[in-house]
C-alpha positions as CSV (number, residue, x, y, z in Angstrom):
1,M,-0.2,0.1,0.0
2,E,2.5,2.3,0.5
3,S,4.2,2.1,-2.8
4,L,0.2,3.2,-4.1
5,L,0.2,6.1,-2.2
6,G,4.1,6.9,-2.7
7,A,3.9,7.0,-6.6
8,H,0.5,9.6,-5.8
9,L,2.4,11.4,-3.7
10,A,4.9,12.4,-6.4
11,V,1.8,12.9,-8.6
12,E,0.5,14.9,-6.4
13,E,3.6,17.1,-6.5
14,A,3.7,17.2,-9.8
15,G,0.3,19.0,-9.8
16,L,-1.2,16.1,-11.5
17,V,-4.5,14.0,-11.1
18,A,-5.2,10.6,-11.9
19,V,-7.2,9.6,-15.0
20,D,-8.7,5.7,-15.4
21,F,-6.6,4.4,-12.4
22,Y,-7.6,0.6,-11.0
23,D,-6.2,-2.6,-9.9
24,G,-4.9,-3.7,-13.5
25,C,-2.2,-0.6,-12.6
26,T,-0.8,-2.4,-9.3
27,L,1.1,-5.9,-10.0
28,Y,2.1,-7.6,-6.8
29,D,5.1,-9.9,-6.1
30,F,4.1,-12.2,-3.7
31,D,7.9,-13.3,-3.2
32,Q,8.7,-10.0,-2.3
33,H,5.9,-8.6,-0.8
34,H,6.2,-6.0,-3.1
35,M,3.2,-3.9,-5.1
36,M,4.9,-2.1,-8.0
37,L,2.3,0.2,-10.0
38,C,2.5,-0.7,-14.0
39,D,0.3,0.1,-17.2
40,L,-0.7,3.8,-15.7
41,D,-2.6,5.2,-19.1
42,E,-3.6,8.8,-17.9
43,Y,-2.9,11.6,-15.1
44,R,-3.6,15.2,-16.2
45,H,-2.6,18.4,-14.9
46,G,-5.5,19.4,-12.5
47,P,-7.9,20.8,-11.4
48,F,-10.2,20.1,-15.0
49,T,-13.6,20.3,-15.9
50,L,-14.8,17.4,-17.4
51,E,-16.1,18.2,-20.6
52,A,-17.1,14.6,-21.4
53,D,-19.9,13.2,-20.3
54,R,-17.3,10.5,-18.0
55,L,-14.0,10.0,-17.9
56,P,-12.5,6.5,-19.0
57,G,-11.6,4.4,-16.3
58,S,-13.3,1.4,-13.7
59,T,-16.6,2.6,-12.6
60,R,-15.4,0.6,-9.4
61,Y,-13.0,3.1,-8.5
62,M,-14.5,6.0,-10.0
63,A,-15.5,9.0,-8.1
64,P,-19.0,10.4,-8.1
65,E,-17.8,13.4,-9.9
66,E,-16.1,11.9,-12.6
67,F,-19.3,10.9,-14.3
68,V,-20.6,14.3,-14.7
69,R,-19.8,16.4,-17.6
70,G,-18.9,20.1,-15.8
71,S,-17.7,18.5,-12.7
72,L,-14.4,19.3,-11.3
73,I,-12.1,16.8,-11.2
74,D,-8.5,17.7,-9.0
75,I,-6.6,15.8,-6.4
76,R,-10.0,15.3,-3.9
77,T,-10.8,13.1,-7.0
78,T,-7.4,11.1,-7.2
79,V,-8.4,10.7,-3.0
80,F,-11.1,8.6,-3.5
81,N,-9.3,6.4,-7.2
82,L,-7.0,5.4,-4.0
83,G,-9.5,5.2,-1.4
84,R,-11.1,2.6,-3.6
85,A,-8.0,0.9,-4.2
86,L,-7.3,0.6,-0.7
87,R,-10.3,-0.9,0.1
88,L,-10.7,-3.0,-3.3
89,L,-6.8,-4.5,-2.7
90,L,-7.4,-5.4,1.4
91,D,-10.8,-7.0,0.9
92,A,-11.0,-10.7,0.1
93,D,-13.8,-10.8,-2.2
94,D,-15.5,-9.0,-5.4
95,E,-18.5,-8.4,-2.8
96,E,-16.0,-6.7,-0.4
97,T,-17.5,-8.8,2.7
98,H,-14.4,-9.7,3.8
99,W,-12.5,-7.1,5.0
100,R,-8.7,-8.1,5.8
101,G,-7.4,-4.7,7.3
102,T,-8.3,-3.0,10.8
103,P,-11.4,-0.9,11.8
104,A,-8.9,2.5,11.4
105,Q,-8.0,1.6,7.6
106,L,-11.5,1.2,7.0
107,T,-12.5,4.5,8.7
108,V,-10.1,6.2,6.6
109,I,-11.1,4.5,3.5
110,E,-14.6,5.9,4.2
111,G,-13.3,9.5,4.0
112,A,-11.7,9.1,1.3
113,T,-14.7,7.4,-0.6
114,A,-17.0,10.0,0.8
115,P,-19.3,11.0,-2.2
116,E,-19.3,14.4,-1.9
117,P,-15.1,16.1,-2.6
118,E,-15.8,18.2,0.3
119,Q,-16.0,15.8,2.4
120,R,-12.7,14.0,1.6
121,P,-9.4,14.3,2.9
122,P,-8.1,17.5,0.8
123,S,-4.5,15.7,-0.5
124,V,-2.7,12.5,-0.8
125,H,-0.6,13.6,1.9
126,S,-3.9,14.4,4.1
127,L,-4.7,10.4,3.3
128,N,-1.5,9.2,3.7
129,D,-0.9,10.5,6.8
130,A,-4.2,9.6,8.1
131,W,-3.0,6.1,6.2
132,L,0.0,5.4,7.9
133,A,-1.8,6.1,11.6
134,A,-4.1,4.0,11.0
135,A,-2.0,1.6,10.0
136,G,-0.2,2.2,13.6
137,A,-3.4,2.0,15.3
138,T,-4.7,-0.8,17.4
139,D,-7.6,-3.0,16.4
140,D,-10.1,-2.4,18.3
141,V,-11.4,-6.2,17.9
142,T,-8.3,-7.7,19.0
143,G,-6.2,-5.0,20.8
144,T,-3.5,-6.1,18.2
145,V,-0.9,-3.0,17.2
146,H,-0.6,-3.1,13.7
147,H,2.7,-1.4,12.0
148,E,2.8,-1.0,8.4
149,H,6.3,-0.2,6.8
150,Q,6.3,3.4,6.3
151,A,8.3,3.9,3.3
152,A,5.6,6.4,1.5
153,R,7.1,9.0,4.2
C-alpha cells in the first residue's frame, strides 16, 4: 500500500490528477511482498473541468464527479480513486464483505471515498498521513497493534 500511496504523493507534487486508475495498474510480487505500479495510462494536470459525459476508467474505482459533465476533477478525485484501491486490494472478495484490514484503516477509506469531494481528505498527503496513523493504530477488535512499513513518507 505504501508503493501505491508513495507514487501518488509524487503525482500530487507534480500537479497531476489520476485518470483511469484501477487494479490493473498494480502488480504484486508475492515472493518479494512488494507492489509495483504499471500500465499507468493517464494523468492530467489538474484541477480541470470534465468536458465529456464521463472520464475513462473502471466504475469500481471512479469518483461520482467522474460521471458528470462540468464537474471539477482535482486531487480529491485522486483521493477517492486511491481510497477505492485500498479498499479493493484489502478485501478478499468482489462483494467487499471480507475486509482484511483494521477498523481504523476502514475508517480512513470511508473518508477517502465520501460521495462529496469536500468531505474527503484534501490531498494525497493527508490521506497518506491518515493511512499511516491507522496502520499503526490498535485494532479495536483484537487489541493487536498493527505496524506497516512507512516507506511512503
